[in-house]
C-alpha positions in Angstrom: 97.5 103.4 78.3 95.4 103.5 81.5 92.2 103.4 79.4 93.5 100.5 77.3 94.4 98.5 80.5 91.1 99.2 82.1 89.2 98.1 79.0 91.3 94.9 78.8 90.6 94.2 82.5 86.9 94.8 82.3 86.2 93.2 79.0 88.2 90.0 79.7 86.5 89.8 83.1 83.0 90.2 81.6 83.8 87.9 78.7 84.9 85.0 81.0 81.8 85.7 83.2 79.5 85.5 80.3 80.8 82.1 79.2 80.2 80.7 82.6 83.6 80.7 84.2 83.7 80.7 88.0 84.1 84.2 89.5 87.5 83.4 91.0 88.9 82.2 87.7 87.4 85.4 86.0 89.2 87.6 88.5 92.6 85.8 88.3 92.6 85.4 84.5 91.6 89.0 83.7 94.1 90.3 86.2 96.9 88.1 84.7 96.1 89.3 81.2 96.2 93.0 82.3 99.5 92.5 84.2 101.0 91.0 81.0 100.4 94.4 79.3 102.8 96.0 81.9 105.3 93.4 82.8 107.3 90.6 81.1 105.6 87.2 81.3 107.9 85.6 83.8 107.8 88.6 86.2 104.1 89.0 85.7 103.3 85.3 86.7 105.7 85.3 89.6 104.5 88.6 91.0 100.8 87.7 90.6 101.4 84.4 92.5 103.3 86.2 95.2 100.6 88.8 95.7 98.0 86.0 95.9 99.9 84.1 98.5 100.9 87.1 100.6 97.3 88.3 100.8 96.4 85.2 102.8 99.3 85.8 105.3 97.1 87.5 107.8 96.3 86.5 111.4 92.9 88.3 111.2 91.8 85.9 108.5 91.6 83.1 111.0 88.3 84.6 112.1 86.7 83.7 108.8 86.8 79.9 108.9 85.8 79.9 112.6 82.8 82.1 112.1 81.8 80.1 109.0 82.1 76.8 111.0 80.0 78.2 113.9 77.3 79.3 111.4 77.2 76.0 109.7 76.8 74.2 113.0 74.0 76.6 114.0 72.3 76.0 110.7 72.5 72.2 111.0 71.7 72.2 114.7 68.0 72.9 114.6 68.3 76.5 116.0 65.8 78.0 113.6 62.5 76.7 115.1 63.6 77.8 118.6 64.3 81.3 117.3 60.9 81.4 115.4 59.0 80.6 118.6 61.0 83.3 120.4 60.3 85.8 117.7 56.6 85.2 118.0 56.7 86.6 121.5 57.5 90.0 120.1 55.0 90.0 117.2 52.0 88.1 118.6 49.9 91.2 119.1 50.8 92.9 115.8 48.7 92.6 112.6 50.6 90.3 110.2 52.4 88.7 113.1 53.7 85.7 111.1 55.5 88.1 108.7 57.0 90.0 111.6 58.1 86.7 113.1 59.8 85.8 109.9 61.6 89.2 109.8 62.7 89.1 113.5 63.7 85.4 113.1 65.9 86.3 110.0 67.6 89.1 112.0 68.4 86.8 114.9 69.3 83.7 112.9 71.2 85.6 110.3 73.3 87.3 113.0 74.1 83.9 114.5 74.8 82.1 111.3 76.3 85.1 109.5 74.5 84.1 106.3 71.5 85.6 104.5 71.0 82.3 102.6 71.0 80.3 105.9 68.5 82.7 107.4 66.2 82.7 104.4 66.2 78.9 104.0 66.0 78.0 107.7 63.5 80.7 109.0 61.7 81.1 105.7 61.4 77.4 105.2 59.4 77.3 108.4 57.4 80.6 108.2 56.4 80.8 104.5 54.3 77.6 104.5 53.0 78.4 108.0 51.9 81.8 106.8 50.2 80.5 103.7 48.1 78.1 105.9 46.9 81.0 107.9 45.6 82.9 104.9 48.6 85.1 104.1 49.5 85.7 100.5 52.4 83.5 99.5 54.1 86.3 97.5 53.8 88.6 100.5 55.3 86.0 102.9 58.1 85.2 100.5 58.8 88.9 100.0 59.0 89.5 103.7 61.4 86.6 104.0 63.6 87.7 101.1 63.7 91.3 102.0 64.8 90.7 105.6 67.3 87.9 105.1 70.3 90.2 104.4 70.1 91.8 107.8 72.2 89.0 109.2 75.1 90.2 106.9 75.0 93.5 108.8 74.2 92.4 112.3 77.5 91.0 113.8 79.3 88.8 113.8 79.7 88.9 110.1 82.6 88.1 107.8 81.7 91.1 105.4 83.1 93.6 107.9 86.2 91.5 108.5 86.9 91.4 104.8 86.4 95.2 104.6 88.7 95.8 107.6 91.4 93.8 105.8 90.8 95.5 102.4 90.8 98.9 104.0 94.1 98.4 105.7 93.0 97.9 109.3 89.7 99.7 110.0 88.5 98.8 113.5 86.4 95.6 113.3 84.8 96.5 116.7 83.6 99.8 115.4 82.3 98.2 112.1 80.4 95.6 114.2 78.8 98.3 116.4 77.8 100.5 113.4 76.6 97.4 111.4 74.3 96.5 114.4 72.5 99.8 114.0 72.3 99.5 110.2 71.0 96.0 110.3 68.4 96.8 113.0 67.2 99.8 110.9 66.9 97.5 107.8 64.8 95.1 109.8 62.6 97.8 111.3 61.9 99.1 107.8 60.8 95.6 106.7 58.6 95.4 109.8 57.0 98.7 108.9 56.2 97.6 105.4 54.8 94.3 106.6 52.6 96.1 109.2 51.1 98.4 106.6 50.4 95.6 104.1 49.0 93.4 106.8 46.6 96.1 108.1 45.5 96.9 104.5 44.8 93.2 103.8 43.4 92.5 107.2 45.8 89.6 108.0 44.7 88.2 111.3 46.8 88.0 114.4 48.1 84.6 115.2 50.0 83.1 118.1 50.8 79.4 118.2 53.6 78.3 120.4 52.7 74.6 119.9 51.6 74.3 123.5 54.9 75.6 124.8 54.8 78.1 127.7 56.4 81.5 127.3 59.1 80.5 129.8 59.9 77.3 127.9 60.2 79.3 124.6 62.6 81.8 126.2 64.6 79.1 128.0 65.1 77.2 124.7 66.1 80.3 122.7 68.2 82.2 125.1 71.3 79.9 124.8 71.4 80.6 121.1 70.9 84.3 121.5 73.6 84.4 124.2 76.1 83.7 121.5 75.4 87.1 119.9 75.9 88.8 123.3 79.2 87.0 123.9 80.7 87.6 120.5 79.5 91.2 119.9 79.9 92.3 123.5 83.3 90.7 123.8 84.6 92.4 120.6 83.0 95.8 121.1 84.1 96.1 124.7 87.6 94.9 124.0 87.4 91.7 126.0 88.8 89.7 123.1 89.8 90.2 119.5 87.7 89.1 116.5 89.9 86.0 116.0 89.5 85.0 119.6 85.8 85.7 119.4 85.5 83.4 116.4 87.2 80.5 118.2 85.0 81.1 121.3 82.0 81.0 118.9 82.9 77.6 117.6 83.5 76.2 121.2 80.2 77.7 122.4 78.3 76.4 119.3 79.7 72.9 119.8 78.6 73.0 123.4 75.2 74.3 122.5 74.4 71.9 119.6 76.1 68.8 121.0 75.5 69.0 124.7 72.6 71.4 125.4 70.3 70.8 122.4 71.8 67.4 121.3 71.0 68.1 117.7 74.5 67.4 116.3 75.9 63.9 116.3 79.4 62.8 115.0 78.2 62.3 111.4 76.5 65.7 111.1 79.5 67.3 112.9 81.8 65.9 110.2 79.4 67.0 107.4 79.3 70.5 108.9 83.1 70.6 109.1 83.4 69.6 105.5 80.9 72.2 104.4 82.7 74.9 106.4 86.0 73.9 104.9 84.6 74.1 101.3 83.1 77.5 102.0 86.3 78.8 103.6 88.3 77.5 100.6 86.1 79.5 98.2 86.4 82.7 100.3 90.1 82.4 100.6 90.6 81.8 96.9 88.4 84.8 96.1 90.5 86.8 98.6 93.7 85.8 96.9 92.2 86.4 93.4 91.0 89.8 94.5 94.5 90.8 95.6 95.8 89.9 92.1 93.2 92.2 90.6 94.1 95.0 93.0 97.7 94.6 92.0 96.7 94.7 88.3 94.7 97.9 88.8 97.5 99.5 90.9 100.3 99.0 88.3 98.0 100.4 85.5 97.0 103.4 87.6 93.3 102.5 87.2 92.2 103.4 90.8 93.9 106.9 90.5 92.1 107.4 87.1 88.7 106.4 88.6 89.3 108.6 91.6 90.3 111.6 89.4 87.2 111.1 87.2 84.8 111.0 90.1 86.4 113.9 92.0 86.7 115.8 88.7 83.0 115.5 88.2 82.3 116.9 91.6 84.2 117.4 94.9 80.9 117.9 96.8 80.8 115.1 99.5 77.0 114.5 99.0 77.4 114.2 95.2 80.4 111.9 95.5 78.6 109.7 98.0 75.5 109.5 95.7 77.7 108.5 92.7 79.5 105.8 94.8 76.2 104.6 96.2 74.7 104.2 92.7 77.9 102.4 91.5 77.8 100.0 94.5 74.2 99.2 93.9 75.0 98.3 90.3 78.0 96.2 91.3 75.9 94.4 93.9 73.5 93.3 91.3 76.2 91.4 89.4 78.8 90.4 91.9 78.9 88.5 95.2 79.5 90.7 98.3 82.9 89.1 99.2 84.7 89.7 95.9 83.1 93.1 95.6 84.4 94.3 98.9 87.9 93.0 98.3 88.1 94.5 94.7 86.4 97.9 95.2 87.4 98.9 98.7 91.0 99.9 97.5 89.5 101.8 94.7 86.7 103.7 96.5 88.2 104.2 99.9 90.8 106.8 98.8 88.0 108.7 97.1 85.9 108.9 100.3 89.0 109.7 102.3 89.7 112.7 100.0 86.3 114.1 101.0 86.8 113.3 104.7 84.3 110.4 104.9 85.0 108.3 108.0 86.3 104.8 106.9 83.9 103.2 109.4 81.0 105.1 107.9 82.0 104.2 104.4 82.4 100.5 105.3 78.9 100.3 106.6 77.6 102.1 103.5 79.5 99.7 101.3 78.3 96.5 103.0 74.7 97.9 103.1 74.7 98.6 99.4 76.2 95.2 98.4 73.7 93.4 100.7 70.9 95.0 98.7 72.4 93.4 95.6 71.8 89.9 97.1 68.0 90.4 96.8 67.8 92.2 93.4 67.9 90.8 89.9 69.6 89.7 87.8 72.1 87.7 89.9 70.7 88.1 93.5 71.1 84.7 95.1 68.9 85.6 98.0 66.1 86.5 95.7 66.2 83.3 93.7 66.7 81.0 96.7 63.9 82.8 98.6 61.6 82.3 95.6 62.6 78.6 95.4 61.8 78.2 99.1 58.3 79.7 98.5 57.9 77.7 95.3 57.0 81.0 93.6 58.3 82.5 90.3 60.7 85.4 90.7 58.6 87.6 88.4 55.6 87.2 90.7 57.6 88.5 93.7 59.0 91.7 92.2 55.8 93.8 92.7 55.3 92.6 96.4 59.0 93.3 97.0 58.8 96.8 95.6 57.7 98.5 98.9 60.4 96.6 100.8 63.0 97.8 98.2 61.8 101.4 98.6 62.0 101.4 102.4 65.5 99.6 102.3 66.7 102.3 99.9 65.3 105.0 102.2 67.3 103.5 105.1 70.4 103.4 102.9 70.0 107.1 102.0 69.5 108.0 105.7 72.7 106.2 106.9 74.6 107.5 103.9 73.9 111.2 104.4 73.4 111.2 108.2 76.6 109.5 109.5 75.6 110.0 113.1 72.9 107.4 112.8 75.4 104.5 112.5 78.4 106.2 114.1 76.8 107.2 117.4 77.2 103.7 118.9 80.9 103.3 118.0 81.5 106.8 119.2 79.6 106.2 122.4 81.6 103.1 123.1 84.9 104.9 122.4 85.7 102.9 119.3 
């Protein structure tokens, strides 16, 4: 019966996905069909609706719309160029400096906006054309931009860890943020290493053009934006305020920054940003509710227990189990957006890792890291296709230049997977 229910769930989900149904509809419809196998129609419909509604009854979820609104304001507020100029200060003397500027800029802007797409479009939109004018290969510049864009989904504040904390039943957001900071910086450092080797091999010249701005001016213009990261991350990690309070502070500070300090947001663009943030929040909340329906469908059919028994029956060696889960998450990330994937698969995989004594914070970082890779890999990776569009380059022309970046990112993944101390040392050091 479990196998039949699992097949119905998977096949109905894939069938709807293939015909082009929105991911949220695919999740709800396939879940409802599976629940109907176990419960009478009236009870199934009522229970599914109840589970979807109750999943949104969480105070912690208030952080999501606030962080999204803050990110949209930052994205529309002209922050990118200021961060690009600031990033140049760190990369001016390194071969391939413009590629490094792109990578560091993505790390900073991605952390502020919480979006890999926003970082790729805002920073890459500036740096890729600039790099091409200076003689850099366009596929190389585009690859550096694409490969480093997901770092902002690991470097806090990020909604991915908030969703994992909810799905896992209350894992510390502060600890996840601290560990994610280490993981995101390691990802970025790996991209910088690849860019450095390629730049030295191709003899890309060192460039520094601050558009006649003094170093002091560049720092002065960028610091208010960077201060947001310090306020949010520092406040949460050191227990000054909660994630929800931090998200509200982020909105207030961003409004102050873009409206009063930089004066890049007027009333019209503020309203446009508010509408966009509302739309994005609506999508995420619907996906959250839909994922709760799928979790309920799987729980009443016993599917998570069956999957857990199958994996642990194959091997109870922690390294082997982690390798299987890592491979599974990499495949999932290639076909599913990070939000739904976290919400659906955390309740399935977390009990397995708990059974082999894997720290839930460690697993959360591994999970988000894996799924972030999926955003820049075919066949569905939105980061890959958007980055290619920004560079006006065919995706197939970028796969070979991206290969060394993929290899280094996967190497970092294996390091943080099998050496927990790498990402857990900061949460432990801070008493989280």
